[in-house]
TORTI-423383 format. One record per residue (C-alpha): z, y, x; residue number from 1; residue in one letter. Coordinates in pm, 1 decimal. Example, Ala and Ser with C-alpha at 12.3 -4.5 7.8 and 13.67 -1.06 7.14 Angstrom:
BEGIN
        c3        c2        c1    i  aa
     780.0    -450.0    1230.0    1   A
     714.0    -106.0    1367.0    2   S
REM end
This chain:
BEGIN
        c3        c2        c1    i  aa
    4705.4   17022.0   14793.5    1   M
    5046.9   17091.8   14647.4    2   E
    5087.8   17035.9   14276.9    3   L
    5171.2   17343.9   14077.8    4   N
    5524.8   17274.8   13945.3    5   P
    5469.3   17504.5   13650.7    6   R
    5153.6   17321.3   13540.8    7   D
    5332.9   16990.0   13581.6    8   R
    5620.2   17107.2   13363.2    9   E
    5385.1   17245.7   13096.9   10   I
    5181.5   16921.9   13093.0   11   A
    5486.1   16698.1   13057.1   12   S
    5643.6   16909.7   12782.6   13   T
    5312.9   16942.6   12598.3   14   F
    5256.9   16567.4   12570.5   15   V
    5611.4   16509.0   12446.7   16   E
    5571.7   16778.8   12182.3   17   L
    5228.9   16655.3   12074.1   18   L
    5340.4   16292.9   12040.9   19   R
    5643.2   16401.3   11836.5   20   A
    5432.3   16629.4   11616.3   21   R
    5151.4   16388.4   11527.8   22   V
    5358.6   16068.4   11545.8   23   G
    5343.2   15791.3   11805.7   24   S
    5111.9   15568.6   11602.2   25   E
    4848.4   15839.2   11540.1   26   R
    4881.2   15954.7   11899.1   27   Y
    4824.8   15604.9   12040.8   28   D
    4536.2   15538.1   11803.6   29   L
    4338.6   15862.2   11839.3   30   W
    4454.3   16030.6   12159.5   31   L
    4522.8   15736.1   12390.8   32   S
    4177.1   15758.5   12549.9   33   D
    4183.0   16136.9   12592.2   34   A
    4281.3   16341.6   12897.2   35   R
    4464.5   16669.7   12893.7   36   F
    4386.2   16875.7   13202.6   37   L
    4623.6   17162.7   13282.5   38   V
    4534.5   17419.1   13548.4   39   A
    4683.1   17766.1   13585.9   40   S
    4842.2   17737.5   13241.6   41   G
    4508.5   17660.8   13073.4   42   E
    4422.3   17336.7   12892.7   43   L
    4104.8   17127.8   12882.9   44   Q
    4096.1   16839.5   12633.0   45   V
    3859.9   16570.4   12759.2   46   V
    3737.3   16296.5   12520.5   47   A
    3556.7   15975.6   12609.4   48   A
    3252.5   16052.6   12393.2   49   N
    3116.2   16298.8   12139.6   50   Q
    3247.9   16101.1   11842.4   51   F
    3604.6   16103.5   11978.3   52   C
    3576.5   16469.9   12065.9   53   L
    3467.6   16556.4   11712.0   54   G
    3756.3   16362.7   11566.8   55   R
    4009.9   16528.8   11797.5   56   I
    3878.8   16877.8   11723.6   57   R
    3872.6   16813.0   11349.1   58   K
    4214.3   16648.8   11309.4   59   D
    4423.9   16758.1   11607.9   60   F
    4299.1   17095.2   11737.4   61   A
    4565.2   17295.2   11551.6   62   A
    4843.8   17058.5   11660.1   63   D
    4724.9   17070.1   12021.4   64   I
    4719.4   17450.1   12021.3   65   R
    5066.9   17482.1   11868.1   66   V
    5221.6   17229.8   12106.7   67   C
    5051.7   17369.3   12417.5   68   F
    5168.2   17723.1   12344.6   69   E
    5517.2   17595.4   12265.5   70   A
    5520.4   17420.4   12603.9   71   A
    5451.7   17752.1   12777.1   72   G
    5076.2   17731.1   12813.5   73   G
    4822.8   17998.2   12726.5   74   S
    4595.6   18011.9   12423.1   75   D
    4299.3   17913.9   12642.9   76   S
    4205.9   17563.2   12528.2   77   I
    3869.4   17396.3   12584.6   78   G
    3722.5   17069.1   12455.0   79   F
    3492.0   16854.7   12669.6   80   L
    3330.3   16512.3   12676.2   81   V
    3412.5   16305.1   12984.1   82   G
    3061.4   16334.8   13126.4   83   A
    3083.2   16713.8   13111.0   84   D
    3370.4   16716.3   13362.8   85   I
    3141.3   16655.0   13657.7   86   V
    2863.3   16873.7   13517.9   87   Q
    3089.8   17173.7   13474.2   88   E
    3283.5   17113.7   13795.2   89   G
    3623.0   17106.0   13627.2   90   V
    3734.2   16822.8   13855.0   91   I
    3575.0   16696.3   14173.3   92   Q
    3809.4   16406.8   14252.8   93   Q
    4113.9   16235.9   14119.9   94   E
    4408.2   16063.6   14282.9   95   G
    4584.8   15837.3   14038.3   96   V
    4956.4   15788.3   13987.2   97   I
    4940.4   15518.6   13719.3   98   Q
    5244.0   15453.8   13501.4   99   Q
    5252.1   15087.8   13417.2  100   E
    5428.2   14940.8   13123.4  101   G
    5568.0   15217.5   12910.9  102   S
    5400.0   15356.9   12606.1  103   G
    5433.1   15703.0   12756.7  104   E
    5157.9   15874.0   12949.0  105   N
    5082.5   15827.1   13312.3  106   A
    5017.0   16124.1   13536.0  107   V
    4680.9   16168.2   13707.2  108   V
    4665.4   16442.1   13966.1  109   T
    4340.7   16602.5   14068.7  110   S
    4264.1   16713.7   14418.3  111   G
    4021.2   16971.6   14286.0  112   G
    4062.6   17265.8   14052.9  113   A
    3877.4   17449.2   13782.1  114   S
    3593.6   17684.2   13883.2  115   P
    3814.3   17986.9   13825.3  116   D
    4079.0   17861.9   14064.0  117   S
    3883.9   17660.4   14315.9  118   A
    4025.4   17859.8   14604.7  119   N
    4379.9   17879.7   14473.5  120   S
    4673.6   17650.1   14528.5  121   A
    4691.8   17547.0   14165.5  122   S
    4593.8   17189.6   14088.8  123   T
    4479.7   17040.4   13761.0  124   A
    4712.5   16786.9   13607.2  125   I
    4564.7   16528.7   13372.0  126   A
    4780.3   16323.8   13141.0  127   L
    4582.0   16004.6   13122.5  128   H
    4663.8   15784.2   12825.4  129   C
    4513.6   15444.4   12890.4  130   N
    4830.8   15254.2   12967.6  131   S
    4920.8   14973.2   12723.7  132   P
    5095.4   15065.5   12404.6  133   A
    5428.5   14897.4   12457.9  134   A
    5669.3   14771.9   12718.2  135   N
    5796.3   14430.2   12608.2  136   N
    6009.9   14328.7   12902.1  137   N
    5966.4   13980.1   13036.8  138   A
    6279.6   13776.3   13052.7  139   A
    6215.5   13547.3   13344.9  140   N
    6363.8   13815.8   13567.6  141   N
    6455.6   14182.1   13564.2  142   N
    6157.9   14311.4   13761.5  143   A
    6017.3   14483.3   13454.8  144   A
    6326.6   14700.1   13432.0  145   N
    6301.6   14842.0   13782.5  146   N
    6215.4   15210.0   13804.9  147   N
    6027.2   15350.8   14101.0  148   T
    5975.4   15714.4   14180.6  149   E
    5660.7   15869.4   14319.6  150   R
    5587.8   16238.2   14355.9  151   G
    5899.4   16326.1   14157.1  152   G
    5790.8   16119.5   13856.4  153   W
    5985.8   15813.0   13746.8  154   V
    5775.0   15526.9   13623.3  155   R
    5846.8   15188.2   13470.4  156   R
    5623.7   14903.4   13567.8  157   R
    5498.5   14581.9   13417.2  158   F
    5607.6   14249.7   13560.9  159   S
    5379.8   14076.3   13809.4  160   K
    5276.2   13712.6   13821.1  161   L
    5400.6   13685.3   14179.2  162   R
    5750.4   13776.7   14054.6  163   E
    5761.1   13486.4   13809.8  164   F
    5997.2   13209.9   13919.8  165   E
    5814.6   12880.2   13878.2  166   V
    5987.4   12552.8   13795.4  167   G
    5928.6   12231.9   13602.8  168   D
    5996.4   12412.3   13274.9  169   S
    5714.4   12666.1   13314.4  170   N
    5475.5   12543.1   13584.3  171   R
    5189.4   12464.1   13346.2  172   L
    5222.2   12800.4   13171.1  173   A
    5223.4   12985.1   13503.9  174   Y
    4914.5   12802.8   13627.8  175   T
    4739.1   12871.9   13297.9  176   S
    4829.1   13242.1   13318.6  177   A
    4677.1   13256.4   13666.2  178   T
    4356.4   13097.8   13534.1  179   L
    4345.7   13346.3   13245.4  180   A
    4387.2   13639.4   13485.4  181   A
    4093.2   13504.8   13685.0  182   Q
    3880.3   13484.6   13369.8  183   G
    3851.9   13105.6   13356.6  184   S
    3681.6   12998.0   13030.2  185   P
    3915.3   12697.6   13006.2  186   T
    4209.8   12934.8   12958.5  187   A
    4082.6   13132.2   12661.0  188   S
    4245.4   13159.2   12421.5  189   P
    4564.9   13103.5   12618.5  190   L
    4856.0   13045.6   12381.6  191   F
    5204.4   13050.5   12534.9  192   V
    5505.2   12964.2   12320.1  193   Y
    5875.1   12900.6   12358.3  194   G
    6216.7   13034.1   12263.7  195   S
    6330.6   13386.8   12334.5  196   S
    6395.1   13478.8   12694.8  197   G
    6201.0   13204.3   12874.2  198   V
    5939.9   13435.0   13028.2  199   G
    5650.4   13454.3   12780.0  200   K
    5621.2   13830.9   12796.4  201   T
    5656.1   13825.6   13174.8  202   H
    5348.3   13605.0   13198.8  203   L
    5150.0   13825.5   12960.1  204   L
    5244.3   14137.0   13151.9  205   Q
    5154.6   13957.7   13474.5  206   G
    4807.5   13879.5   13342.5  207   I
    4765.3   14245.0   13241.9  208   W
    4870.2   14361.5   13588.5  209   S
    4634.0   14120.9   13765.5  210   E
    4331.2   14205.7   13553.0  211   V
    4373.3   14581.2   13574.0  212   R
    4385.0   14559.9   13955.4  213   Q
    4045.9   14390.2   13968.8  214   T
    3864.9   14514.0   13657.7  215   A
    4034.5   14845.1   13581.4  216   G
    4281.3   14949.7   13315.9  217   A
    4016.5   15006.0   13048.9  218   R
    3909.3   14640.4   13067.8  219   Q
    4241.8   14496.8   12951.6  220   V
    4460.8   14578.7   12652.4  221   V
    4816.3   14458.5   12607.3  222   Y
    5013.2   14520.0   12288.1  223   L
    5253.9   14352.5   12050.5  224   S
    5151.5   14202.5   11718.1  225   A
    5357.9   14471.3   11548.1  226   E
    5158.3   14744.2   11721.1  227   Q
    4827.6   14575.6   11640.5  228   F
    4933.2   14571.2   11274.8  229   T
    5045.4   14936.1   11276.1  230   S
    4728.2   15060.6   11445.1  231   F
    4509.1   14856.1   11211.3  232   F
    4678.4   14991.1   10898.5  233   L
    4659.7   15344.4   11035.8  234   E
    4287.0   15300.9   11100.1  235   A
    4235.5   15140.5   10761.0  236   L
    4403.8   15421.4   10571.1  237   H
    4251.4   15692.6   10788.9  238   G
    3898.8   15550.0   10776.1  239   Q
    3902.8   15493.7   11149.7  240   G
    3812.5   15125.4   11158.1  241   L
    3498.4   15165.3   11374.6  242   P
    3696.9   15325.2   11657.1  243   M
    3981.3   15074.2   11616.7  244   F
    3737.5   14786.1   11648.6  245   R
    3564.2   14936.3   11950.3  246   R
    3899.2   14980.7   12119.9  247   K
    4005.8   14616.7   12081.9  248   Y
    3669.2   14438.6   12087.1  249   R
    3508.3   14613.9   12384.8  250   D
    3755.6   14483.3   12641.5  251   V
    3741.7   14206.2   12893.9  252   R
    4093.0   14077.9   12815.6  253   V
    4296.9   14122.3   12496.0  254   L
    4666.1   14027.1   12515.6  255   I
    4883.6   14016.5   12202.6  256   I
    5255.0   13936.8   12222.1  257   D
    5466.1   13778.3   11943.8  258   D
    5185.5   13676.6   11705.9  259   V
    5439.2   13522.5   11467.2  260   H
    5485.1   13881.5   11347.7  261   F
    5159.7   13837.8   11151.5  262   F
    5346.4   13619.1   10902.5  263   Q
    5282.7   13758.7   10553.0  264   G
    5019.2   14008.3   10672.9  265   K
    4695.8   13860.0   10543.3  266   Q
    4471.8   14165.6   10590.7  267   A
    4580.5   14202.5   10953.0  268   T
    4523.2   13830.9   11015.0  269   R
    4170.2   13858.4   10881.1  270   I
    4103.2   14151.3   11115.0  271   E
    4254.5   13953.9   11404.3  272   L
    4035.6   13654.7   11318.1  273   L
    3717.7   13862.8   11341.0  274   H
    3840.9   14023.7   11662.5  275   T
    3901.5   13679.9   11815.4  276   I
    3557.1   13558.4   11710.8  277   D
    3387.1   13865.7   11856.0  278   T
    3561.8   13836.4   12191.4  279   L
    3513.6   13460.1   12220.4  280   L
    3145.8   13493.3   12134.0  281   R
    3108.3   13739.3   12422.1  282   D
    3299.2   13515.2   12663.4  283   G
    3603.5   13742.4   12686.7  284   R
    3960.9   13630.5   12750.4  285   T
    4231.0   13618.4   12483.0  286   L
    4601.3   13564.7   12549.5  287   V
    4872.2   13518.5   12285.7  288   F
    5243.3   13442.5   12281.8  289   S
    5476.8   13325.3   12008.3  290   S
    5810.6   13160.0   11944.5  291   D
    5635.8   12861.6   11783.2  292   R
    5336.7   12637.9   11846.6  293   S
    4991.9   12688.3   11685.9  294   P
    5052.8   12384.0   11465.8  295   A
    5333.3   12571.9   11290.7  296   E
    5087.1   12837.2   11174.1  297   F
    4903.0   12588.4   10953.9  298   A
    5029.3   12766.6   10642.2  299   E
    4813.2   13063.4   10741.5  300   W
    4508.6   12843.4   10698.6  301   G
    4311.2   12649.0   10958.7  302   P
    4104.0   12946.3   11075.6  303   E
    4367.5   13112.8   11293.7  304   L
    4573.8   12808.4   11388.5  305   S
    4267.8   12620.0   11514.2  306   T
    4152.5   12920.2   11714.4  307   R
    4496.1   12954.6   11871.1  308   F
    4484.0   12585.9   11961.3  309   A
    4119.7   12590.2   12071.7  310   G
    4185.0   12702.7   12426.8  311   G
    4489.2   12621.6   12635.1  312   L
    4831.5   12581.1   12468.8  313   V
    5140.4   12588.0   12691.3  314   C
    5505.2   12556.5   12605.2  315   R
    5770.8   12725.4   12819.7  316   I
    6113.0   12564.8   12815.6  317   D
    6442.0   12723.8   12919.3  318   P
    6471.5   12723.7   13298.4  319   P
    6632.7   12423.7   13459.2  320   E
    6914.7   12453.4   13712.0  321   M
    6704.1   12518.0   14022.8  322   Q
    6488.2   12777.0   13848.8  323   T
    6795.5   12954.0   13714.6  324   R
    6926.5   12973.7   14069.7  325   L
    6595.2   13118.6   14193.0  326   Q
    6601.2   13378.7   13914.4  327   I
    6954.5   13482.3   14007.0  328   L
    6861.1   13514.5   14373.2  329   R
    6573.9   13746.0   14287.7  330   R
    6791.0   13953.0   14052.7  331   M
    7061.2   13994.8   14316.3  332   A
    6805.2   14090.2   14580.3  333   L
    6641.7   14350.6   14355.8  334   Q
    6979.8   14506.1   14276.9  335   R
    7096.2   14502.1   14635.4  336   G
    7395.5   14293.9   14525.1  337   F
    7547.4   14107.3   14818.6  338   D
    7651.0   13774.8   14668.0  339   I
    7654.1   13433.5   14833.4  340   N
    7453.5   13134.1   14716.0  341   D
    7762.1   12932.8   14621.8  342   R
    7868.5   13198.4   14372.6  343   T
    7515.9   13225.3   14230.2  344   L
    7518.4   12848.5   14184.5  345   K
    7836.3   12876.7   13976.2  346   V
    7658.3   13120.4   13744.0  347   I
    7349.4   12898.6   13724.2  348   A
    7561.1   12593.8   13642.0  349   E
    7772.7   12761.2   13374.5  350   H
    7511.1   12978.6   13204.4  351   V
    7220.8   12775.2   13076.8  352   S
    6938.2   12911.9   12868.5  353   G
    6726.0   13218.8   12923.4  354   D
    6711.6   13478.8   13198.8  355   A
    6864.9   13747.3   12978.3  356   R
    7191.4   13553.5   12972.2  357   R
    7170.7   13508.7   13347.1  358   L
    7119.8   13882.7   13386.1  359   S
    7417.0   13954.5   13163.1  360   G
    7639.3   13719.9   13362.4  361   A
    7528.0   13872.1   13693.4  362   L
    7588.0   14221.6   13553.6  363   N
    7945.8   14131.4   13470.2  364   R
    8013.3   13973.5   13809.5  365   V
    7868.5   14277.1   13987.5  366   Q
    8070.3   14518.6   13773.0  367   A
    8393.5   14333.0   13849.5  368   V
    8311.0   14328.9   14220.6  369   A
    8249.6   14705.5   14216.5  370   L
    8567.4   14778.7   14020.1  371   S
    8792.0   14566.5   14241.1  372   T
    8622.9   14645.9   14570.4  373   G
    8622.8   14276.6   14659.7  374   R
    8318.9   14053.5   14705.0  375   P
    8253.1   13802.2   14428.6  376   A
    8366.6   13447.4   14505.2  377   D
    8293.2   13123.4   14324.2  378   A
    8637.9   13068.8   14169.0  379   D
    8671.1   13422.4   14037.4  380   A
    8313.8   13413.8   13904.4  381   T
    8379.7   13100.7   13698.7  382   A
    8666.4   13281.6   13526.8  383   E
    8471.1   13605.6   13481.7  384   I
    8182.5   13437.9   13298.8  385   I
    8380.1   13172.3   13110.0  386   S
    8311.5   13319.9   12764.8  387   D
    7945.7   13385.4   12849.0  388   L
    7907.7   13023.4   12951.3  389   A
    8029.7   12908.6   12609.8  390   T
    7797.5   13153.2   12436.8  391   L
    7503.5   13052.7   12651.2  392   G
    7541.8   12690.9   12545.5  393   N
    7543.5   12796.2   12179.0  394   S
    7893.4   12642.6   12160.2  395   I
    7732.6   12296.3   12165.8  396   V
    7696.7   12089.4   12482.7  397   A
    7517.3   11758.3   12523.5  398   M
    7851.7   11585.0   12568.1  399   D
    7951.4   11716.9   12223.9  400   D
    7631.7   11572.0   12079.9  401   I
    7703.4   11240.2   12249.8  402   D
    8048.0   11217.9   12092.0  403   R
    7917.4   11307.5   11745.7  404   A
    7625.2   11062.4   11759.3  405   V
    7838.8   10781.1   11896.9  406   C
    8100.8   10838.6   11626.2  407   D
    7844.2   10825.6   11344.0  408   V
    7650.2   10527.3   11484.2  409   F
    7948.2   10331.6   11620.6  410   G
    7835.5   10338.5   11983.4  411   L
    7995.0   10433.9   12311.1  412   D
    7850.4   10692.0   12549.4  413   A
    7763.1   10435.7   12817.3  414   K
    7544.4   10247.3   12570.6  415   T
    7374.5   10570.3   12461.2  416   L
    7287.6   10650.0   12823.3  417   H
    7182.9   10294.2   12910.9  418   S
    6831.7   10153.3   12947.1  419   A
    6862.0    9938.1   12634.2  420   R
    6562.2    9971.4   12399.6  421   R
    6682.8    9799.8   12084.7  422   S
    6660.0   10010.9   11768.5  423   K
    7037.7   10014.8   11739.3  424   A
    7049.8   10215.2   12064.9  425   V
    6708.6   10381.0   12103.3  426   S
    6709.1   10545.3   11759.1  427   H
    7050.0   10715.0   11804.1  428   P
    6940.2   10815.0   12156.1  429   R
    6622.7   10979.0   12022.2  430   M
    6826.4   11157.6   11757.0  431   L
    7064.4   11282.1   12028.4  432   A
    6767.7   11418.9   12225.8  433   M
    6634.1   11588.1   11911.9  434   W
    6973.8   11749.1   11850.5  435   L
    6995.5   11857.3   12214.5  436   A
    6662.1   12037.0   12175.9  437   R
    6786.4   12199.4   11856.7  438   K
    7137.4   12305.8   11955.8  439   Y
    7129.8   12359.5   12331.6  440   T
    6912.1   12562.8   12563.3  441   R
    6886.4   12280.0   12812.2  442   S
    6545.3   12214.8   12964.4  443   A
    6352.0   11897.2   12884.6  444   L
    6417.1   11766.1   13235.4  445   S
    6792.9   11821.6   13196.6  446   E
    6801.3   11639.0   12863.5  447   I
    6602.0   11348.3   13007.1  448   G
    6831.6   11328.7   13308.8  449   E
    7137.8   11330.1   13083.8  450   H
    7013.8   11041.3   12869.7  451   Y
    6951.0   10783.4   13138.4  452   G
    6726.2   10971.9   13383.3  453   R
    6432.3   10973.4   13150.1  454   R
    6126.2   11193.9   13193.3  455   S
    6067.0   11514.3   13002.9  456   H
    5772.1   11346.2   12824.7  457   S
    6017.8   11090.9   12681.3  458   T
    6222.8   11377.1   12537.5  459   V
    5910.4   11530.7   12382.1  460   I
    5816.2   11194.6   12231.6  461   S
    6167.0   11150.6   12088.5  462   A
    6157.0   11497.4   11937.0  463   Q
    5824.8   11426.5   11767.2  464   K
    5937.6   11088.6   11635.1  465   K
    6258.5   11222.0   11481.1  466   V
    6069.4   11513.2   11324.1  467   S
    5823.8   11259.9   11179.5  468   K
    6109.2   11049.6   11043.8  469   W
    6260.1   11353.6   10873.4  470   I
    5930.2   11467.1   10719.4  471   S
    5860.1   11112.2   10601.3  472   G
    6207.0   11049.1   10457.5  473   G
    6265.3   10746.0   10682.7  474   E
    6588.5   10547.7   10687.1  475   R
    6801.1   10475.8   10992.4  476   I
    7069.3   10213.4   11057.1  477   Q
    7424.6   10335.5   11113.7  478   L
    7720.8   10123.1   11220.8  479   A
    7772.2    9950.9   10881.0  480   R
    7495.6   10082.1   10657.8  481   E
    7150.3   10235.2   10650.8  482   S
    7082.2   10583.0   10517.8  483   C
    6813.3   10845.5   10512.5  484   K
    6761.6   11019.9   10842.4  485   I
    6851.4   11354.9   10678.7  486   E
    7192.3   11212.9   10582.9  487   D
    7250.0   11083.2   10935.6  488   A
    7162.3   11422.8   11081.8  489   V
    7393.8   11590.2   10832.3  490   R
    7683.8   11364.2   10931.9  491   R
    7629.7   11430.3   11303.3  492   V
    7606.9   11805.5   11243.9  493   E
    7929.3   11789.8   11042.1  494   L
    8098.4   11621.7   11339.3  495   Q
    7966.1   11896.8   11568.5  496   L
    8095.5   12174.1   11340.5  497   R
    8435.2   12012.5   11311.9  498   S
    8458.0   11984.3   11690.9  499   G
REM end
């Protein structure tokens, strides 16, 4: 049955007006589980239960009426509980067009109509608000930014696990995300951490997408820590805590992105702690992401940090060369950009770090190709992205670190890269690895390869040892004297700044 264009227009305009009138936070908190059915210019507000219906009628009825009339609808507005839909015959069946990923509403079209128009061509349109509250784009690739159109409606979609490019830097995190999506008890809580742009949000969105395909959208909630905080404070001040807690504790999977946002928000952390305990007690799945490891949340107290660390903790490192190349291939394919592998390799070699930088470099190469009308070639690409390459390396390369360390410790680069294990060589080498982790976006495997083809676990061990030296105020031997490790680091950093 054809959709009534007028009803579709009224429905779309009405939701925009209502969200703007009541505010996005109140809308997401109190109206996200409601449906607004529009048929022949008339509106039916459908709540999940009698409690929600009472709250909507008490607090939002006037706003709904004003916005619906302003959108071009009539003054005929009804309020129903979800179970009453079937009883009253308002809708016989629904075909879903689900909008994934944006905080806006998805469109649900009904094949049936209201009793008064059962034989007419008009079709009810329901604006169904159970999509997740935010769209934090994953950075491993640009799939989350793709728009697809269906039935005249443009939708943005969440990233999928199958679109995640897997390499040595993220293999464990990807496998863990797959286990979490399958509901494995060994992967809850799953805590993924790493620097910006390495794909944390992509994995979280992928878990959300997988779970909602098997268990339904109402069984999984994805939101940012900032949104969790805003909704909690709104519920706290509006005396809506019972509904808030039902919303986030009655789910199969709860996914919260960027939990470091809870820094300095003690009341929200206490609420989160009780939410975690409730879900874990019921065998539900929890997934978190952050830019730091659970150990770095110790200042919050042991309660949260130990719960974060009590499941499966995975670090994601910046993608190594081969993974960067895979990401670029996928980006080019999605954009329909005809570019050869040799040119993509130039970008992957010159732009290290996260996928956002890779996307920016590819954008520039594609723009130049379009403006000149000539296909991108390797030599031209190297020139086009030269300044991005410097920026992507944070203006510090491992060779720069080598020169600075060797100058301060009186060594030559060959010795630093050798297999020698004496303290005079191994300690400067570990410091160089620590500095490479701090100042470059190189993957663990790349750092290990650079310093004598060592494994990524050796780099991790070096990083931990140097951090321990610094926290313990240890001394280290330079060329002619010993000094505190902090002083040695300061001298090397001074050499780096001076070029």
